[in-house]
C-alpha positions in Angstrom: 103.6 88.1 -195.3 101.4 91.1 -194.4 101.2 93.5 -197.3 101.5 96.3 -194.7 105.2 95.3 -194.2 106.0 95.4 -197.9 108.1 98.3 -199.1 107.2 100.5 -196.1 110.7 100.8 -194.7 111.8 103.4 -197.2 108.5 105.0 -198.4 105.3 106.0 -196.8 102.1 104.3 -197.8 100.8 105.6 -201.1 97.1 105.7 -200.2 96.1 107.6 -203.4 97.9 105.0 -205.4 96.2 102.1 -203.7 92.8 103.8 -204.1 93.5 104.3 -207.8 94.4 100.6 -208.1 91.2 99.5 -206.4 89.0 101.9 -208.5 90.5 100.6 -211.7 90.5 96.9 -210.6 86.9 96.9 -209.3 85.6 98.9 -212.3 87.2 96.4 -214.7 86.0 93.5 -212.6 82.4 94.4 -213.2 82.6 96.1 -216.6 84.3 93.2 -218.2 81.2 91.1 -217.4 79.2 93.2 -219.8 81.2 91.4 -222.5 79.5 88.1 -223.1 80.0 85.8 -226.1 77.1 83.3 -226.2 78.7 81.1 -228.8 81.5 80.0 -226.4 79.3 79.5 -223.3 79.4 80.7 -219.7 82.5 78.9 -218.5 84.7 80.3 -221.3 83.3 83.8 -220.7 83.9 83.4 -216.9 87.5 82.4 -217.5 87.9 85.4 -219.9 86.6 87.8 -217.2 88.9 86.3 -214.6 92.0 86.4 -216.7 91.3 90.0 -217.7 90.9 90.9 -214.0 94.1 88.9 -213.2 96.0 90.9 -215.8 94.8 94.2 -214.2 95.8 92.9 -210.7 99.2 91.8 -211.9 99.8 95.1 -213.6 99.0 97.1 -210.4 101.1 94.6 -208.4 104.1 95.3 -210.6 103.6 99.1 -210.0 103.8 98.4 -206.3 106.7 95.9 -206.5 104.5 93.1 -205.0 104.6 89.5 -206.2 102.0 86.7 -206.0 104.4 84.8 -203.8 104.3 87.7 -201.3 100.5 87.6 -201.4 100.5 83.9 -200.5 101.1 81.9 -203.7 104.0 80.1 -202.1 104.9 76.6 -201.0 103.3 75.8 -197.6 105.7 74.9 -194.8 103.6 72.0 -193.6 101.4 69.9 -195.9 99.6 68.2 -192.9 98.9 71.7 -191.6 97.4 72.6 -195.0 95.2 69.6 -194.9 94.0 70.5 -191.4 93.2 74.1 -192.5 91.3 72.8 -195.5 89.2 70.5 -193.3 88.5 73.4 -190.9 87.5 75.7 -193.7 85.2 73.0 -195.2 83.6 72.2 -191.8 83.1 75.9 -190.9 81.6 76.6 -194.3 79.1 73.7 -194.0 78.1 74.6 -190.5 77.7 78.3 -191.4 75.6 77.6 -194.5 73.4 75.2 -192.6 72.9 77.8 -189.9 72.0 80.4 -192.5 69.5 78.2 -194.1 67.9 77.6 -190.8 67.7 81.3 -190.0 66.8 82.6 -193.4 63.0 82.3 -192.8 63.4 84.4 -189.6 65.3 87.3 -191.1 63.6 90.8 -190.6 63.9 91.5 -194.3 63.1 89.7 -197.6 65.7 88.4 -200.0 65.6 88.0 -203.7 64.5 84.6 -205.0 67.2 82.0 -205.2 67.5 81.0 -208.9 70.8 79.2 -208.5 69.5 75.8 -209.6 68.0 77.2 -212.8 71.0 79.4 -213.6 73.4 76.5 -213.0 71.7 74.6 -215.8 72.0 77.6 -218.2 75.6 78.2 -217.2 77.0 74.7 -217.0 74.5 72.6 -218.9 72.3 69.8 -217.5 74.7 67.8 -215.3 72.1 65.4 -213.9 73.5 61.9 -214.4 75.9 63.3 -217.0 79.4 62.3 -215.7 81.1 62.8 -219.1 80.0 66.4 -219.1 81.2 66.7 -215.5 84.7 65.5 -216.3 84.7 67.8 -219.3 84.0 71.0 -217.4 85.6 70.3 -214.0 89.2 71.3 -214.9 87.8 74.7 -215.9 85.8 75.0 -212.7 88.9 74.2 -210.7 90.9 76.7 -212.6 88.3 79.4 -211.9 88.3 78.4 -208.2 92.0 79.1 -208.1 91.7 82.4 -209.9 89.0 83.6 -207.5 91.3 83.0 -204.5 94.2 84.8 -206.2 92.0 87.8 -207.1 89.6 88.1 -204.1 91.8 87.0 -201.1 95.2 87.5 -202.7 94.9 90.9 -204.4 91.6 92.6 -203.5 91.8 91.9 -199.7 95.4 93.0 -199.4 94.8 96.2 -201.4 91.7 97.1 -199.3 93.8 96.4 -196.2 96.6 98.6 -197.4 94.2 101.4 -198.3 92.8 101.4 -194.7 96.2 100.6 -193.1 96.1 103.8 -191.0 93.1 102.4 -189.1 93.6 99.7 -186.4 90.7 97.7 -187.9 92.1 97.7 -191.4 92.2 93.9 -191.6 88.6 93.6 -190.4 87.5 96.1 -193.0 89.4 94.2 -195.7 87.9 90.8 -194.7 84.3 92.1 -194.7 84.5 94.3 -197.9 86.1 91.6 -200.0 83.4 89.1 -198.9 80.6 91.6 -199.8 82.2 92.2 -203.2 82.7 88.5 -203.7 79.1 87.7 -202.9 77.6 90.6 -204.9 79.7 89.7 -208.0 78.2 86.2 -208.1 74.6 87.5 -208.3 74.6 91.3 -208.8 71.7 91.6 -206.3 70.9 91.2 -202.6 69.7 87.6 -202.5 70.1 84.3 -200.8 72.9 83.4 -203.3 74.8 86.6 -202.7 74.7 86.1 -199.0 75.7 82.5 -199.3 78.6 83.3 -201.5 79.5 86.2 -199.2 79.6 83.9 -196.2 82.0 81.6 -198.0 84.2 84.7 -198.9 84.1 85.8 -195.3 85.3 82.4 -194.0 88.0 82.3 -196.7 89.2 85.8 -195.7 89.3 84.9 -192.0 91.2 81.7 -192.8 93.7 83.6 -195.0 94.5 86.0 -192.1 94.5 83.5 -189.3 96.6 80.8 -191.0 99.7 82.7 -192.3 98.3 84.3 -195.5 99.0 81.3 -197.6 96.6 80.9 -200.5 97.0 77.2 -201.1 94.6 75.9 -198.3 92.0 78.4 -199.6 92.5 77.3 -203.2 92.2 73.6 -202.3 89.1 74.2 -200.1 87.5 76.3 -202.8 88.2 73.6 -205.5 86.6 71.0 -203.2 83.5 73.1 -202.6 83.0 73.8 -206.3 83.7 70.2 -207.3 81.3 69.0 -204.6 78.6 71.4 -205.9 79.0 70.1 -209.4 79.0 66.5 -208.3 75.8 67.2 -206.4 74.2 68.3 -209.6 75.2 65.1 -211.4 73.8 63.0 -208.5 70.5 64.9 -208.3 
């Protein structure tokens, strides 16, 4: 269901209200990351950040009488259709990232150094050949993957779209802005990693719009991408 159709029959769009929601939500999304408890590790901190952001999103959704089901957390109509969408998302992501890696040396501007390999070790531990550690952390990685789809495609994208709903390109603006925020949040700079993650966010956003605004195909694809990334580190 398009958020633009929710509760618009009786009341005009509360643009100031949606702007307020976004300012609060995005501020908390970034400010909560200033809280870091080194004794519990990156994964626990990451889940803490996501659950705090989820609480803010749910709070503002209740203020607008919107449910997670309306945003796409509902049973798909066709499981084979979901599988097809997941495969399409994964294939498009792989092709897009390969194309970006080919073009990166020809960009007319320089990017920050890609330190993702080093940061992954500090965040997740040394996974090389360590399957026991992989199986220990993967449930939390998958949970974080699901939360990111709820927050970035489910809440953030719909709220941006609602804020710009007076414009004919509101959906385009929402897809692009959520991808930019998604990429920047993963590196806090303009780097190869932020662009790579932004590309993934862009593909997820387009798939969300094009395939009925159901979050499950995106959640499954996101889980597969992150699980594959972790497995790759074990097999290095």
